[in-house]
N, C-alpha and C positions, 0 to 999 in steps of 0.2 A: 505493499500499499505506499509505504514510503517514497517508494522509486517513481512510483505513476503520480504522484502528487511533486515529487521532486521534477520528473519530464516533463509536467502539466510547466510550471513554474520557470525552467528553463526556456519551453517554447515560446510562452507569453513573452517574457523579456526580451530573447532574440527576435520576437514580432515586432517589440515596440519600438526596440532600436533602429528598425531599418526605417529610411526615411524613402518612402515613394515620390518619385518624381512623374509629377505630369504634364504634357504639353496643354497649355491652355489659350485658348483663343478669346478675342476679344480683350478687355480691362480687365485690371486687376486693382483693389483699391487698398489701399494700405491705411489702417485708422493708427492715429500716435494719440497717446495718453495727455492733455495737455493737464496744466496746474491749475486750481483754482482755489481763492481763498477759501478762509473757514465763513468769513462772510458773506463771500459770492455763495456758498453753498447753503447758505440758513437759509437765501433771499433770492432760490432757484436760480441764479446767474444772474441776475439782474442786477446790474450794479451800487453798491452804495454811495449816498451821495447823498451827504448832510447839510451842503449849501442850497439845494434847492427847495425854495419857498412854495412849487405849485402855483398854479392858477386859483383866483378864489379870494375873498375879503379877507380872506386873513393876512396879514404883511409883517407881524409883531409878533411875537408871542414869549415872553418870560416868566420862567417858572421861578418859582422863590426856592431857597438852597434846602428847607422843609417841607414837605407834601401835605396838603392839604386836605386831611382825612377826611373831613366833610364834603371838600366836593370830590374829593376821588370813591368815596360810597355812593352817591347818589350819581359817578362816573360811571361803577359798575352795575350798579342798578337797571340804566338807560344800555353797559354793554351786554346783560344776563337779558334783558328782552329782546332788541333791537340787531345785534353784534352775532349771538351765537348761533342767528342760523348758519351761515357762512364762515365764522373764526371760529378759532378756540384760542385758548392762549398761549398753549406749547407745540399743537400740532399745524402742520399744515390740512387745511379743510378745503371747501369750494374755495377760498380766500388764504393768505395767508398768514403763520401766528403772527401772536401781536406782540408777543413777549424778547425785550430786547429792541423794539419796533425803533426808538430812538437812536439803536449805535448803527442801524440804517437808513432814518430820514428824520427831518426836522420837525420841530414840532409843527411848526407852519403848515408845511407838505400834508401831516399828520392829517391837521384840522382844515384843511382844505379839502382833501379827499372825502373828506367827510360829509364835511359841507356843501360841495361842489363837484359829483364825483364827473358827471358829465364833461363840463368844461375841460374835467382833469383828459378825463380819456382819450376827448378832442384835441388838445395841445400839451399835453405834459410829456415827456421820452420815458420818462420814470412809470407813472400811469399806463401808457401803452406796453411798455418793454413786460410789465405785469398782468395786463389783460392778455397778452400773447401766452406768457408764462402759465398762466392760470386756466388756460382752454378758452379763451374768449367769453367766461363768466365776468359780465358787467357788474358792478357795485351799484345797488340801484341807489337812488337819494331817497333817504329817510325823511327829508326835509325837517331835520332836525336846526334847533335854534344854533347860534354862537356861543349862550353858556352851556347847553349840550354836549356841544363839541367841546368846549373847554371842561366840562367836567370827566368827559371821556378821555381829552387828553389828559387829564391828572389822574384817572383812574389807571392809562397804560405805564407811567412813570412806575405804577406798583411790582408792576411784574417783572 
């Protein structure tokens, strides 16, 4: 029995070492692995851009050093009632994961995307890239107020 197993193992080794060359007509595709940064991987290959403020009514957002817990609690309630249909905190879903969003986007961009998704998808290069990355799943306008968008922005800081 040992001889049969040894013979089969030796035969498999010899067969796997041999390289079979075939002449193929047509074209050949060579794929090379490209390096991606951790941020690119997390954002689905969409570039990180903290300078882009987006298209919409928000031109400047100043965050205090300390998180406003009352504002964040209101933002969490809005997130749980409106945003969870497409976004999870730490997983891709229909839309991007929200955890660490301010490592990829400016607060102004985030708020403009919340308030003006139609304009952003038409004019903003990052929003267009995200649309493509997420299989053309359009972010719907939830008709939130600027105050609600600010509350959401504060909640996103807690993630």
